[in-house]
N, C-alpha and C positions, 0 to 999 in steps of 0.2 A: 733512448739507449745511450749510455756514456761512451766516450771514445775508446776506452780500453775494451769494453764489451764488444763494440763494433769491430775492433781490430782482431780480437781473439776469435770471435765467431767467423770472421772472414777467413782466417787461417783454417779453421775447422771446415768451412764450406769448400775450401780448395784442397781438402785432404792433406794439408800439411801438418805434421806433428810438430808441436812447439817445443822449444828449449827455453826455459827460464833460468837465468843464472843469478847467483847471489854473490855480492861483493860487500865486505864490511868497509864502510866509509871511515876515513881518518887514519888508515895505516898507509905505509909507504907504497906508492905506486897504484893506489886504488883507482884514481881517475883514468890512468892509462889502461888499467885492466878492464874498466867498463867499456872503453872504446874498443879494446882488443876483442872482447867476447862478441860485441855487436858486429864487428868487421868479419868475424870468423864463424858466424852462424847462429848466435843467440837471437831470439825473437822478442824477448822482454828481459829487462835487467831489474833485479830486485836489489836495491841498495839498503844495507843494514845500518841504521843509526846506532852507534855503540851505546850500551847500557851496562851498568855495574852488576846487574843480576839477570842475565839473559836465560830465563828458565827453559826455553825450548832448545837451547844450543848446547852442543857438546864441547869438549875441551878446546878444539881448534878455534871455533868461532868465539868462544868465551875468551880465549887468550887474545884474539884479535881485538875484541872490544876493550879488553883491559889495556892493551898497548895503545890503542887509539885515545882512550881517556887519559892515559899517562902522558901522551903527546900533547894534551891540551885540547883535544877535539871537543867542539861544542855544537849542539844541534843546529842552531841558527847559522853558524859559520859554515857548516857542512851543506846546508840547504842553499846558502849563497854560492858555494862552490859549484853545486849542481846547476844553479841558475846561470852561472857564467859559462857553462859548457853547452855545446849543441850536440845532443845525442840523436842518432838516426833511428832509434827504436824506443818504444815506450819505457818509461821508468816508473817502477813502483818502489815505495819505501816500506821497509819492514822495521818496526820498532815496537816498543812495549808501552803499555798504557800510561805508566808513570811519567815517561818522557813527554808524552802529549799533555797529560794533566799538569805537569810542572810549568808548562808554558801557557796553559789555558787552551782547551781544544779548539774553540772558535778562533782564538787569536792566532794560533799556529797555522790555520788554514791559509792565511795570506802568504807567508813564505813558502808553504807547500805548493800553492797554486803558482806563485811567481817562478818557482823552480821547474815548473812543467811536469810535476808529479801527477800521474794519471791513476795510480793505484796505491792503496794503503793496506798493509797486512799487520795485524796486531795479535800475535799468537796467545797472549795471556788475557785477551778480552773475551769473556764468555758470550755466547750467542744472545742470551737474555740481556746482558749489559750493552750489547751492541746497538740496541734499538735507538738510544739517544744519539749515538754517533751517526747512525744511518740518517736520522732526521736532520742533523746538522749538515751532513754531506749532500743531502738531497738537491740543494740548489747549486752544487758545484759539479765539476767534471771529474772529480776524484772518486774512483770506485772503491768500496770497502769489500775486500776479498775475504771470504769466510773459509775457515778450516774445518775439515771433517775427517773422522778417523774410523777405524773398525770398531772402536768401543762406543761410538756415538749411537744413542738410542734411536729407534725408528722415528719417534715423534720429533725429536730434535733434528734428526737428519733431514726430514722433510722441510722443516722451517729454515734450516741452513741452506738447503738447495734452492728454495724459493727466494731467499733474500740475498744471496751472494751476488756480487757484481764483478765484472772483469773476467774472472774465472773462478772455479772452485778448487781450492787447495786441498788435495787429498793426501793425508799423512799416511805414508805407505807402511810404516812400522810403528810399534808401540815403543816410545822412548824419545831420545833426543837426537839431534843431528849428528852425523858423522859416525854412526855405529857401523861396524862391519857385521852385516846380517845377510844370510843367504835368503834371497827373496823367493821362498817356496810358495806353493799354492796356499798354504795356511795363512800367509801374510797378505796375499793378493786377491783372494776370492771375493772380498767385499767390494772391490773396485768396479767391476762391470755393472752391478745393479745400480750403483750411484750414477755411473755414466748414462745408463738407460733412462734415469729419471731427470737428469739435469738438462736444462735448455742451454746452459753455458758449457764451454769446454771444461773438462776435468783434467787437471795437471797433478801429477804425483811427485811428491818430494819426501825427503828424509830417508836416509839409508841407501841412496843411489850414489855409487862411487865410480864404477867402471862403465865403459861403453856397453858392455853386455848387460849390466844392470839397467842402463837407460833404455836399451832396446827392448828388454823384457817388459818394463813398466809402460813404455810408450805403446807397446802392442795391445795393452789393456785399457789405455786411456787416450787422452788427446795430446799429451805432452808430459815433459818431466821438468823437475826443478832441481838444480845442481848448485851446491854451495861449498861444502866443506873442502873438497879437493882443490877448488880454485883458491880459496883463502889460504889453504895450506901451502900452495905453491907461492903465493905472495909473501908469506911469512918466512919460508925456508929455502926456496930455490935461489941459486945465484943469478940465473937469468929467467925470472918468473914470466915475463911477457912471452918469451919464446916457448916456454913450457905450457903456458895457458893457451897459446895459439894452437899448438899441436894437440892438446887435450880437447879443446872445443871442436876442432876439425874432426877428430875421431868420434866425438859424441854426435856431431851432426850427421856423419855417415851412418852411424849405428841407428840413430833415431829415424832417419829417412828410410832405412831398410826394414823398419818395424811393421810396415804396412799402412794402409789407408785408414781413415776415420770411419769408413762405412761399416 
């Protein structure tokens, strides 16, 4: 079992609901923000490598990617910055398939490994196309995290559950990140059956903005993934680290109040 899977399953075994936070690399203050979320309760940090066509992301994260690219952010330079830091919690990278293909997937494994990356999330990579990626990653400690949604067919769902590593990324709503959606039963009823089948923790992301959202989704799963609000604070707030600190502490309290994993 790879280190990220060991870590997330240990959290699950100890009945701790996880918080995974997303930060776009290459925008002002992003490294300080990664340290901040870790210090204030995040269990895993997902670092987004900027891409010109981030199809899963809404306006806020798309804007952050555009700003980072305009600032001259480059994939290998960002990975080198991650390597230069010492982060107290596991780091996963979220990026798009073309970013990896442009460098050569096998070739980019070296800087990913050197940066200490333990998870890889590629939202535009279909499950069928992921087989070759999984094979290349087999001899590494990098987990390929799979995404699953309410629209996933039963057959594909079982394959995704069986082949995911690190954790299972459950897309809580239909659409892109950052949407304001009331997380009613019709959006969430598909989550418990997935959790019942998965041997790995199931973390819910997309559409979670408030501590109440996080508490509701954490009660149905093993943890939550939060991104848009954090990136929004980095882009817009005058004192973003102070605001991020307050926000993560509120999320941590809400998620801890959501109940055990049993």
